[in-house]
FIKOLZA-1660 file (N, C-alpha, C; in steps of 0.1 Angstrom, whole numbers, plus 5000, padded with zeros to 4 digits):
% residues 197
   i   px   py   pz ch aa at
   1 3651 9162 7972  A  M  N
   1 3648 9164 7986  A  M CA
   1 3634 9161 7989  A  M  C
   2 3631 9152 7998  A  R  N
   2 3618 9148 8002  A  R CA
   2 3614 9157 8014  A  R  C
   3 3601 9163 8013  A  I  N
   3 3596 9171 8024  A  I CA
   3 3583 9166 8028  A  I  C
   4 3580 9168 8041  A  V  N
   4 3567 9166 8047  A  V CA
   4 3563 9180 8052  A  V  C
   5 3551 9184 8048  A  V  N
   5 3546 9198 8052  A  V CA
   5 3535 9196 8063  A  V  C
   6 3536 9203 8074  A  L  N
   6 3526 9203 8085  A  L CA
   6 3518 9215 8084  A  L  C
   7 3505 9214 8085  A  V  N
   7 3496 9225 8084  A  V CA
   7 3485 9224 8096  A  V  C
   8 3480 9236 8099  A  S  N
   8 3468 9236 8108  A  S CA
   8 3456 9243 8102  A  S  C
   9 3458 9250 8091  A  G  N
   9 3447 9258 8086  A  G CA
   9 3445 9256 8071  A  G  C
  10 3445 9267 8064  A  T  N
  10 3441 9267 8050  A  T CA
  10 3452 9262 8040  A  T  C
  11 3465 9263 8044  A  G  N
  11 3475 9258 8036  A  G CA
  11 3479 9266 8024  A  G  C
  12 3478 9280 8026  A  S  N
  12 3481 9288 8015  A  S CA
  12 3496 9288 8011  A  S  C
  13 3505 9286 8021  A  N  N
  13 3519 9284 8018  A  N CA
  13 3521 9271 8012  A  N  C
  14 3514 9261 8016  A  L  N
  14 3515 9248 8010  A  L CA
  14 3511 9249 7995  A  L  C
  15 3501 9256 7992  A  Q  N
  15 3496 9257 7978  A  Q CA
  15 3507 9264 7970  A  Q  C
  16 3514 9273 7975  A  A  N
  16 3525 9280 7968  A  A CA
  16 3536 9269 7965  A  A  C
  17 3539 9260 7974  A  V  N
  17 3549 9250 7972  A  V CA
  17 3544 9240 7961  A  V  C
  18 3531 9236 7962  A  I  N
  18 3525 9227 7952  A  I CA
  18 3526 9233 7938  A  I  C
  19 3522 9246 7937  A  D  N
  19 3523 9253 7924  A  D CA
  19 3537 9254 7919  A  D  C
  20 3547 9257 7928  A  A  N
  20 3561 9258 7923  A  A CA
  20 3566 9244 7918  A  A  C
  21 3562 9233 7925  A  V  N
  21 3566 9220 7921  A  V CA
  21 3560 9217 7907  A  V  C
  22 3547 9219 7906  A  R  N
  22 3540 9217 7893  A  R CA
  22 3546 9225 7881  A  R  C
  23 3550 9237 7884  A  A  N
  23 3556 9246 7874  A  A CA
  23 3571 9243 7871  A  A  C
  24 3576 9233 7878  A  G  N
  24 3590 9230 7876  A  G CA
  24 3600 9240 7882  A  G  C
  25 3595 9249 7891  A  E  N
  25 3603 9259 7897  A  E CA
  25 3610 9254 7910  A  E  C
  26 3605 9243 7915  A  L  N
  26 3610 9238 7928  A  L CA
  26 3612 9223 7926  A  L  C
  27 3624 9218 7928  A  D  N
  27 3627 9204 7927  A  D CA
  27 3627 9197 7940  A  D  C
  28 3615 9195 7946  A  V  N
  28 3614 9187 7958  A  V CA
  28 3603 9177 7956  A  V  C
  29 3603 9166 7964  A  E  N
  29 3592 9156 7964  A  E CA
  29 3584 9159 7976  A  E  C
  30 3571 9163 7974  A  L  N
  30 3562 9164 7984  A  L CA
  30 3557 9151 7989  A  L  C
  31 3564 9145 7999  A  A  N
  31 3561 9131 8003  A  A CA
  31 3548 9130 8010  A  A  C
  32 3544 9140 8018  A  A  N
  32 3531 9140 8025  A  A CA
  32 3528 9154 8031  A  A  C
  33 3515 9155 8035  A  V  N
  33 3511 9167 8042  A  V CA
  33 3503 9162 8054  A  V  C
  34 3507 9167 8066  A  G  N
  34 3500 9163 8078  A  G CA
  34 3494 9175 8086  A  G  C
  35 3484 9172 8094  A  A  N
  35 3477 9182 8102  A  A CA
  35 3475 9178 8116  A  A  C
  36 3473 9188 8125  A  D  N
  36 3471 9185 8139  A  D CA
  36 3456 9184 8143  A  D  C
  37 3448 9186 8133  A  R  N
  37 3433 9185 8135  A  R CA
  37 3426 9181 8122  A  R  C
  38 3415 9174 8123  A  P  N
  38 3408 9170 8111  A  P CA
  38 3402 9182 8104  A  P  C
  39 3398 9180 8092  A  D  N
  39 3390 9190 8084  A  D CA
  39 3398 9203 8082  A  D  C
  40 3411 9202 8079  A  T  N
  40 3418 9214 8076  A  T CA
  40 3418 9216 8060  A  T  C
  41 3417 9228 8056  A  Y  N
  41 3417 9230 8041  A  Y CA
  41 3431 9226 8035  A  Y  C
  42 3441 9228 8043  A  G  N
  42 3455 9224 8038  A  G CA
  42 3455 9209 8034  A  G  C
  43 3449 9201 8042  A  V  N
  43 3449 9186 8039  A  V CA
  43 3440 9184 8026  A  V  C
  44 3429 9191 8025  A  E  N
  44 3421 9190 8013  A  E CA
  44 3429 9195 8000  A  E  C
  45 3437 9205 8002  A  R  N
  45 3445 9210 7990  A  R CA
  45 3455 9199 7986  A  R  C
  46 3461 9193 7996  A  A  N
  46 3471 9182 7994  A  A CA
  46 3464 9170 7987  A  A  C
  47 3453 9166 7992  A  A  N
  47 3446 9155 7987  A  A CA
  47 3442 9157 7972  A  A  C
  48 3437 9170 7969  A  A  N
  48 3433 9173 7956  A  A CA
  48 3445 9173 7946  A  A  C
  49 3457 9175 7952  A  A  N
  49 3469 9175 7943  A  A CA
  49 3476 9161 7943  A  A  C
  50 3469 9151 7949  A  G  N
  50 3474 9137 7949  A  G CA
  50 3485 9134 7958  A  G  C
  51 3487 9143 7969  A  I  N
  51 3497 9141 7978  A  I CA
  51 3492 9133 7990  A  I  C
  52 3499 9123 7995  A  P  N
  52 3494 9116 8007  A  P CA
  52 3492 9125 8019  A  P  C
  53 3482 9123 8027  A  T  N
  53 3479 9131 8039  A  T CA
  53 3478 9122 8051  A  T  C
  54 3479 9129 8062  A  F  N
  54 3477 9122 8075  A  F CA
  54 3472 9133 8085  A  F  C
  55 3465 9129 8095  A  V  N
  55 3461 9137 8106  A  V CA
  55 3465 9131 8119  A  V  C
  56 3472 9138 8128  A  V  N
  56 3475 9134 8142  A  V CA
  56 3468 9144 8150  A  V  C
  57 3455 9141 8153  A  D  N
  57 3446 9151 8160  A  D CA
  57 3451 9153 8175  A  D  C
  58 3455 9165 8178  A  F  N
  58 3460 9169 8191  A  F CA
  58 3450 9165 8202  A  F  C
  59 3438 9167 8199  A  K  N
  59 3427 9164 8209  A  K CA
  59 3425 9149 8212  A  K  C
  60 3431 9140 8204  A  A  N
  60 3429 9126 8205  A  A CA
  60 3439 9120 8214  A  A  C
  61 3448 9128 8220  A  Y  N
  61 3459 9122 8228  A  Y CA
  61 3458 9128 8242  A  Y  C
  62 3462 9119 8252  A  P  N
  62 3460 9124 8266  A  P CA
  62 3469 9135 8270  A  P  C
  63 3480 9137 8263  A  D  N
  63 3490 9148 8267  A  D CA
  63 3499 9151 8255  A  D  C
  64 3506 9162 8256  A  R  N
  64 3515 9166 8245  A  R CA
  64 3526 9156 8242  A  R  C
  65 3531 9149 8252  A  T  N
  65 3541 9139 8250  A  T CA
  65 3536 9128 8241  A  T  C
  66 3524 9123 8244  A  A  N
  66 3519 9112 8235  A  A CA
  66 3516 9117 8221  A  A  C
  67 3511 9130 8220  A  W  N
  67 3508 9135 8207  A  W CA
  67 3521 9137 8199  A  W  C
  68 3532 9142 8205  A  N  N
  68 3545 9144 8199  A  N CA
  68 3550 9131 8194  A  N  C
  69 3549 9120 8202  A  A  N
  69 3554 9107 8198  A  A CA
  69 3546 9102 8186  A  A  C
  70 3533 9104 8186  A  A  N
  70 3525 9099 8174  A  A CA
  70 3528 9108 8162  A  A  C
  71 3530 9121 8163  A  L  N
  71 3534 9129 8152  A  L CA
  71 3547 9125 8146  A  L  C
  72 3557 9123 8155  A  T  N
  72 3570 9118 8151  A  T CA
  72 3569 9106 8142  A  T  C
  73 3562 9096 8147  A  D  N
  73 3560 9083 8140  A  D CA
  73 3553 9086 8126  A  D  C
  74 3543 9094 8126  A  A  N
  74 3535 9096 8114  A  A CA
  74 3544 9103 8103  A  A  C
  75 3552 9113 8107  A  V  N
  75 3561 9120 8098  A  V CA
  75 3572 9111 8094  A  V  C
  76 3578 9103 8103  A  A  N
  76 3590 9095 8100  A  A CA
  76 3586 9084 8090  A  A  C
  77 3573 9080 8089  A  A  N
  77 3569 9070 8079  A  A CA
  77 3572 9075 8065  A  A  C
  78 3573 9088 8063  A  Y  N
  78 3575 9093 8049  A  Y CA
  78 3590 9096 8047  A  Y  C
  79 3599 9094 8056  A  R  N
  79 3613 9095 8054  A  R CA
  79 3617 9109 8049  A  R  C
  80 3613 9120 8055  A  P  N
  80 3616 9133 8049  A  P CA
  80 3630 9137 8051  A  P  C
  81 3636 9145 8042  A  D  N
  81 3648 9152 8044  A  D CA
  81 3646 9165 8052  A  D  C
  82 3635 9171 8050  A  V  N
  82 3631 9183 8057  A  V CA
  82 3616 9182 8060  A  V  C
  83 3613 9187 8072  A  V  N
  83 3599 9188 8077  A  V CA
  83 3596 9203 8077  A  V  C
  84 3585 9207 8070  A  V  N
  84 3582 9222 8069  A  V CA
  84 3569 9224 8078  A  V  C
  85 3571 9233 8087  A  S  N
  85 3560 9238 8095  A  S CA
  85 3554 9251 8088  A  S  C
  86 3542 9249 8082  A  S  N
  86 3537 9259 8073  A  S CA
  86 3523 9263 8079  A  S  C
  87 3523 9273 8088  A  G  N
  87 3510 9276 8095  A  G CA
  87 3506 9265 8104  A  G  C
  88 3516 9257 8109  A  F  N
  88 3513 9246 8119  A  F CA
  88 3514 9253 8133  A  F  C
  89 3502 9253 8139  A  M  N
  89 3501 9261 8151  A  M CA
  89 3503 9253 8164  A  M  C
  90 3512 9243 8164  A  R  N
  90 3516 9235 8175  A  R CA
  90 3531 9236 8177  A  R  C
  91 3535 9237 8190  A  I  N
  91 3549 9236 8193  A  I CA
  91 3553 9221 8194  A  I  C
  92 3563 9217 8187  A  V  N
  92 3567 9203 8188  A  V CA
  92 3579 9202 8198  A  V  C
  93 3581 9189 8202  A  S  N
  93 3591 9187 8212  A  S CA
  93 3605 9186 8206  A  S  C
  94 3615 9188 8215  A  A  N
  94 3629 9186 8210  A  A CA
  94 3632 9172 8204  A  A  C
  95 3625 9162 8210  A  D  N
  95 3626 9149 8205  A  D CA
  95 3621 9148 8190  A  D  C
  96 3610 9155 8187  A  F  N
  96 3605 9155 8173  A  F CA
  96 3616 9161 8164  A  F  C
  97 3621 9173 8168  A  I  N
  97 3631 9180 8160  A  I CA
  97 3644 9171 8158  A  I  C
  98 3648 9165 8169  A  D  N
  98 3660 9156 8168  A  D CA
  98 3658 9144 8159  A  D  C
  99 3646 9139 8159  A  A  N
  99 3643 9127 8150  A  A CA
  99 3645 9130 8136  A  A  C
 100 3645 9143 8132  A  F  N
 100 3647 9147 8118  A  F CA
 100 3659 9155 8116  A  F  C
 101 3669 9152 8125  A  G  N
 101 3682 9158 8123  A  G CA
 101 3682 9173 8124  A  G  C
 102 3672 9179 8131  A  G  N
 102 3671 9193 8133  A  G CA
 102 3667 9201 8120  A  G  C
 103 3662 9193 8110  A  R  N
 103 3658 9199 8097  A  R CA
 103 3643 9201 8098  A  R  C
 104 3639 9210 8107  A  Y  N
 104 3625 9214 8109  A  Y CA
 104 3624 9229 8105  A  Y  C
 105 3618 9232 8094  A  L  N
 105 3618 9245 8088  A  L CA
 105 3604 9252 8092  A  L  C
 106 3605 9264 8097  A  N  N
 106 3593 9271 8101  A  N CA
 106 3592 9285 8093  A  N  C
 107 3580 9289 8090  A  T  N
 107 3577 9302 8085  A  T CA
 107 3570 9310 8096  A  T  C
 108 3573 9323 8097  A  H  N
 108 3567 9332 8107  A  H CA
 108 3564 9346 8101  A  H  C
 109 3553 9351 8104  A  P  N
 109 3549 9364 8098  A  P CA
 109 3554 9376 8106  A  P  C
 110 3567 9376 8108  A  A  N
 110 3574 9388 8115  A  A CA
 110 3589 9386 8113  A  A  C
 111 3596 9397 8115  A  L  N
 111 3611 9396 8114  A  L CA
 111 3616 9392 8128  A  L  C
 112 3617 9379 8129  A  L  N
 112 3623 9374 8142  A  L CA
 112 3637 9379 8144  A  L  C
 113 3641 9381 8156  A  P  N
 113 3634 9376 8169  A  P CA
 113 3623 9385 8174  A  P  C
 114 3620 9396 8166  A  A  N
 114 3608 9404 8171  A  A CA
 114 3595 9397 8168  A  A  C
 115 3586 9399 8177  A  F  N
 115 3572 9395 8176  A  F CA
 115 3570 9380 8173  A  F  C
 116 3576 9371 8182  A  P  N
 116 3573 9357 8181  A  P CA
 116 3559 9354 8186  A  P  C
 117 3555 9341 8183  A  G  N
 117 3542 9337 8188  A  G CA
 117 3531 9338 8178  A  G  C
 118 3519 9334 8182  A  A  N
 118 3508 9333 8173  A  A CA
 118 3502 9346 8168  A  A  C
 119 3506 9357 8174  A  H  N
 119 3500 9370 8171  A  H CA
 119 3511 9380 8166  A  H  C
 120 3521 9375 8158  A  G  N
 120 3532 9384 8154  A  G CA
 120 3527 9396 8146  A  G  C
 121 3517 9395 8138  A  V  N
 121 3512 9406 8130  A  V CA
 121 3505 9416 8139  A  V  C
 122 3496 9411 8147  A  R  N
 122 3489 9420 8156  A  R CA
 122 3499 9427 8166  A  R  C
 123 3509 9420 8171  A  D  N
 123 3519 9426 8180  A  D CA
 123 3527 9437 8173  A  D  C
 124 3531 9434 8161  A  A  N
 124 3538 9444 8153  A  A CA
 124 3530 9457 8151  A  A  C
 125 3518 9456 8148  A  L  N
 125 3509 9467 8146  A  L CA
 125 3507 9475 8160  A  L  C
 126 3505 9467 8170  A  A  N
 126 3503 9474 8183  A  A CA
 126 3516 9481 8188  A  A  C
 127 3527 9476 8184  A  Y  N
 127 3540 9483 8188  A  Y CA
 127 3542 9495 8180  A  Y  C
 128 3536 9496 8168  A  G  N
 128 3538 9508 8160  A  G CA
 128 3550 9507 8150  A  G  C
 129 3555 9495 8147  A  V  N
 129 3566 9494 8138  A  V CA
 129 3562 9499 8124  A  V  C
 130 3572 9504 8117  A  K  N
 130 3569 9509 8103  A  K CA
 130 3573 9498 8093  A  K  C
 131 3581 9488 8097  A  V  N
 131 3585 9477 8089  A  V CA
 131 3584 9465 8097  A  V  C
 132 3578 9455 8091  A  T  N
 132 3578 9441 8097  A  T CA
 132 3582 9432 8085  A  T  C
 133 3577 9420 8085  A  G  N
 133 3580 9411 8074  A  G CA
 133 3578 9396 8078  A  G  C
 134 3586 9388 8072  A  C  N
 134 3585 9373 8075  A  C CA
 134 3599 9367 8076  A  C  C
 135 3599 9356 8082  A  T  N
 135 3611 9349 8085  A  T CA
 135 3609 9334 8081  A  T  C
 136 3619 9328 8076  A  V  N
 136 3620 9313 8074  A  V CA
 136 3632 9309 8082  A  V  C
 137 3630 9300 8092  A  H  N
 137 3641 9296 8100  A  H CA
 137 3641 9281 8104  A  H  C
 138 3653 9276 8108  A  W  N
 138 3653 9262 8114  A  W CA
 138 3648 9263 8128  A  W  C
 139 3636 9257 8130  A  A  N
 139 3630 9258 8143  A  A CA
 139 3637 9249 8153  A  A  C
 140 3637 9254 8166  A  D  N
 140 3641 9245 8177  A  D CA
 140 3628 9243 8185  A  D  C
 141 3630 9238 8198  A  A  N
 141 3618 9235 8206  A  A CA
 141 3612 9248 8213  A  A  C
 142 3617 9260 8210  A  G  N
 142 3612 9272 8215  A  G CA
 142 3600 9277 8207  A  G  C
 143 3595 9289 8210  A  V  N
 143 3585 9295 8203  A  V CA
 143 3591 9304 8193  A  V  C
 144 3591 9300 8180  A  D  N
 144 3597 9309 8169  A  D CA
 144 3611 9312 8172  A  D  C
 145 3619 9302 8176  A  T  N
 145 3633 9304 8178  A  T CA
 145 3641 9294 8170  A  T  C
 146 3653 9297 8168  A  G  N
 146 3662 9288 8160  A  G CA
 146 3669 9297 8149  A  G  C
 147 3679 9291 8143  A  P  N
 147 3687 9299 8133  A  P CA
 147 3679 9304 8121  A  P  C
 148 3680 9316 8118  A  I  N
 148 3673 9323 8107  A  I CA
 148 3680 9319 8094  A  I  C
 149 3672 9315 8084  A  I  N
 149 3677 9312 8071  A  I CA
 149 3675 9324 8061  A  I  C
 150 3662 9330 8062  A  A  N
 150 3659 9341 8053  A  A CA
 150 3648 9349 8059  A  A  C
 151 3649 9362 8055  A  Q  N
 151 3639 9372 8060  A  Q CA
 151 3636 9382 8048  A  Q  C
 152 3624 9387 8048  A  E  N
 152 3621 9398 8039  A  E CA
 152 3612 9408 8046  A  E  C
 153 3615 9420 8044  A  A  N
 153 3607 9431 8050  A  A CA
 153 3595 9435 8042  A  A  C
 154 3585 9439 8050  A  V  N
 154 3572 9444 8044  A  V CA
 154 3569 9457 8052  A  V  C
 155 3567 9468 8044  A  T  N
 155 3564 9481 8050  A  T CA
 155 3550 9481 8056  A  T  C
 156 3548 9487 8067  A  V  N
 156 3535 9488 8074  A  V CA
 156 3529 9501 8069  A  V  C
 157 3517 9501 8063  A  A  N
 157 3510 9513 8058  A  A CA
 157 3503 9519 8070  A  A  C
 158 3501 9532 8069  A  D  N
 158 3494 9539 8080  A  D CA
 158 3480 9534 8082  A  D  C
 159 3473 9529 8072  A  D  N
 159 3459 9524 8073  A  D CA
 159 3458 9509 8074  A  D  C
 160 3469 9502 8076  A  D  N
 160 3469 9488 8077  A  D CA
 160 3461 9483 8089  A  D  C
 161 3453 9473 8087  A  T  N
 161 3447 9465 8097  A  T CA
 161 3455 9452 8099  A  T  C
 162 3452 9444 8109  A  E  N
 162 3459 9431 8110  A  E CA
 162 3457 9423 8098  A  E  C
 163 3445 9423 8092  A  E  N
 163 3442 9415 8081  A  E CA
 163 3449 9420 8068  A  E  C
 164 3449 9433 8066  A  T  N
 164 3455 9437 8053  A  T CA
 164 3471 9435 8054  A  T  C
 165 3476 9438 8065  A  L  N
 165 3491 9436 8067  A  L CA
 165 3494 9421 8066  A  L  C
 166 3486 9413 8072  A  H  N
 166 3489 9398 8072  A  H CA
 166 3488 9393 8058  A  H  C
 167 3479 9398 8050  A  E  N
 167 3478 9393 8036  A  E CA
 167 3490 9397 8028  A  E  C
 168 3495 9409 8030  A  R  N
 168 3508 9413 8023  A  R CA
 168 3520 9405 8027  A  R  C
 169 3520 9402 8040  A  I  N
 169 3531 9394 8045  A  I CA
 169 3530 9380 8040  A  I  C
 170 3518 9374 8039  A  K  N
 170 3517 9361 8034  A  K CA
 170 3521 9360 8020  A  K  C
 171 3519 9370 8012  A  T  N
 171 3523 9370 7998  A  T CA
 171 3539 9368 7997  A  T  C
 172 3545 9376 8005  A  V  N
 172 3560 9376 8006  A  V CA
 172 3565 9362 8012  A  V  C
 173 3558 9358 8022  A  E  N
 173 3561 9346 8029  A  E CA
 173 3561 9333 8020  A  E  C
 174 3551 9333 8011  A  R  N
 174 3550 9322 8002  A  R CA
 174 3562 9322 7992  A  R  C
 175 3565 9333 7987  A  R  N
 175 3577 9334 7978  A  R CA
 175 3590 9331 7985  A  R  C
 176 3591 9335 7997  A  L  N
 176 3603 9333 8005  A  L CA
 176 3605 9318 8009  A  L  C
 177 3594 9312 8012  A  L  N
 177 3594 9297 8015  A  L CA
 177 3598 9289 8003  A  L  C
 178 3592 9292 7991  A  V  N
 178 3596 9285 7979  A  V CA
 178 3611 9287 7976  A  V  C
 179 3615 9299 7977  A  A  N
 179 3630 9303 7974  A  A CA
 179 3639 9295 7983  A  A  C
 180 3635 9295 7996  A  T  N
 180 3643 9288 8006  A  T CA
 180 3644 9273 8003  A  T  C
 181 3633 9267 8000  A  L  N
 181 3632 9253 7997  A  L CA
 181 3641 9250 7985  A  L  C
 182 3640 9259 7975  A  A  N
 182 3648 9257 7962  A  A CA
 182 3662 9257 7965  A  A  C
 183 3666 9266 7974  A  S  N
 183 3681 9267 7978  A  S CA
 183 3685 9255 7985  A  S  C
 184 3677 9250 7995  A  L  N
 184 3680 9238 8002  A  L CA
 184 3681 9226 7993  A  L  C
 185 3672 9225 7984  A  A  N
 185 3672 9214 7974  A  A CA
 185 3684 9214 7965  A  A  C
 186 3688 9226 7961  A  A  N
 186 3700 9227 7952  A  A CA
 186 3712 9223 7960  A  A  C
 187 3713 9227 7973  A  A  N
 187 3724 9224 7981  A  A CA
 187 3725 9209 7984  A  A  C
 188 3713 9202 7986  A  D  N
 188 3713 9188 7988  A  D CA
 188 3717 9181 7975  A  D  C
 189 3713 9185 7964  A  S  N
 189 3717 9179 7951  A  S CA
 189 3732 9180 7949  A  S  C
 190 3737 9192 7952  A  R  N
 190 3752 9193 7950  A  R CA
 190 3759 9184 7960  A  R  C
 191 3754 9183 7972  A  A  N
 191 3761 9174 7982  A  A CA
 191 3760 9159 7977  A  A  C
 192 3748 9155 7972  A  A  N
 192 3747 9142 7967  A  A CA
 192 3756 9139 7956  A  A  C
 193 3758 9149 7947  A  A  N
 193 3766 9147 7935  A  A CA
 193 3781 9145 7939  A  A  C
 194 3785 9150 7950  A  T  N
 194 3799 9150 7954  A  T CA
 194 3802 9139 7964  A  T  C
 195 3791 9132 7968  A  T  N
 195 3793 9121 7978  A  T CA
 195 3797 9108 7971  A  T  C
 196 3808 9102 7975  A  P  N
 196 3812 9089 7968  A  P CA
 196 3802 9078 7972  A  P  C
 197 3800 9069 7963  A  N  N
 197 3791 9058 7965  A  N CA
 197 3798 9047 7973  A  N  C
% end
């Protein structure tokens, strides 16, 4: 299974995927890593691992439509079976998702449908929940919407700050993303093995 991973920041989830592939725990081909802005550490991680990279800088386009078209072309050049949004902080268009057969995987640091958006951890703390977590889902053109594939709960400690809680969630999120990709890759392998030539 070929994947393209999209990042906006440090790429800690990406690093978990790279490490799992190197350790033989995840049978996927990391075709490329892309970012929506230059100078992201996630792109540096990918380059250091010998993975092709690209940047489709959101600020370089006159509008979201032009940026989405450029992003679609850049990702399509790598022919992915799955596109992974891993800390990618841009909403993509329905056309982008459709271009990849709806196989656009997203991670989110909350138990969706609760606390969608860029501040899921902060919102969970503000609401006073005792349990939050992370979600891996097939994303659609909404904000953190689409069919849920996997979730895992994380207990909120009385003394948690946004930072401490988010770090614990990210640890679980990395493991859950790798497990989800492994499951998808295994399903793709089984399907390929039973498809007549």
